[in-house]
C-alpha positions in Angstrom: 167.4 91.8 165.2 165.9 90.0 162.4 167.8 89.1 158.9 168.1 91.4 156.3 167.9 89.8 152.3 171.6 89.7 152.4 171.9 87.9 156.3 168.9 85.5 154.8 170.2 84.5 151.3 174.1 83.6 153.5 171.5 81.4 156.0 170.1 79.6 153.2 173.1 78.6 151.1 174.4 77.3 154.4 171.6 74.7 155.4 169.7 74.3 152.2 171.7 71.5 151.7 171.4 70.5 154.9 167.7 69.9 155.1 167.2 69.0 151.5 165.4 65.8 150.5 165.0 65.5 154.3 161.9 64.5 156.5 159.8 66.3 158.2 159.6 64.5 161.6 158.1 66.6 164.0 156.3 70.2 164.2 156.3 72.0 166.7 154.6 76.2 167.7 155.9 77.7 171.0 155.0 80.7 170.4 151.8 81.9 168.1 154.5 83.2 165.8 157.1 80.6 166.0 158.0 77.3 164.3 160.0 74.2 164.8 160.7 71.7 162.1 162.8 68.5 163.1 163.6 67.3 159.8 165.0 64.0 159.6 168.4 63.5 156.7 170.7 60.6 156.7 172.3 60.1 160.1 171.2 63.0 162.5 168.0 65.0 163.0 168.2 68.8 162.6 165.7 71.2 164.2 165.1 73.9 162.0 163.9 77.5 163.9 161.4 79.5 161.6 160.5 82.6 163.5 158.4 85.2 161.9 158.1 87.7 165.4 158.5 91.8 164.3 161.4 92.1 166.1 163.2 89.1 165.2 162.2 87.4 161.9 164.9 84.7 161.6 165.3 81.1 159.7 167.8 79.3 161.2 168.7 75.7 162.5 169.1 75.5 166.3 170.0 72.8 168.9 167.6 74.1 171.6 164.2 72.3 172.6 161.1 74.6 172.4 159.2 74.9 175.4 155.5 74.3 173.8 151.9 74.7 175.8 150.3 71.7 176.4 148.0 71.5 173.5 148.9 72.5 170.0 147.6 75.6 168.3 145.2 75.6 165.8 147.8 76.3 163.5 150.0 73.4 164.5 148.0 71.0 164.3 146.8 72.2 160.7 150.7 71.8 159.7 150.9 68.2 161.4 147.9 67.0 159.4 148.9 68.2 156.0 152.7 68.9 156.2 154.0 66.4 158.7 155.9 63.3 157.1 156.7 65.8 154.0 160.1 65.9 152.0 161.5 69.1 151.8 162.8 69.0 147.9 164.1 73.0 148.2 164.4 76.0 150.5 165.1 79.0 148.7 164.6 82.8 149.1 161.9 84.4 146.7 163.9 87.5 144.7 165.8 89.5 146.7 163.0 89.6 149.5 163.0 88.1 153.2 160.7 85.8 151.9 161.9 81.9 152.4 159.8 78.3 150.0 160.0 75.6 151.1 159.2 73.2 148.7 157.8 70.1 150.3 156.3 67.1 148.6 153.8 64.9 151.2 151.6 61.8 150.7 149.6 63.8 148.7 152.0 65.5 146.2 
């Protein structure tokens, strides 16, 4: 089941305050359309799951540890090189669409 725009809005209201200001410590790509970001905030680390699967598109906090391929896919390697270590400044929904934008600040700005 995918999240509709209203459900996505509610999820973001819940997770944005938890993740805003946190640092992306680890990036995993367990499947071709799923990312998991470990985000460190004071006192704890949250695991943000982002799925772009057509039938289960969603974004939420999870406690599940994904099973990853032995070698990270090229997109995951790219994200690790350019996004890992960045700070999450904001997470927001674009308009009334099912599009989520992460505003981040990395080493290079």
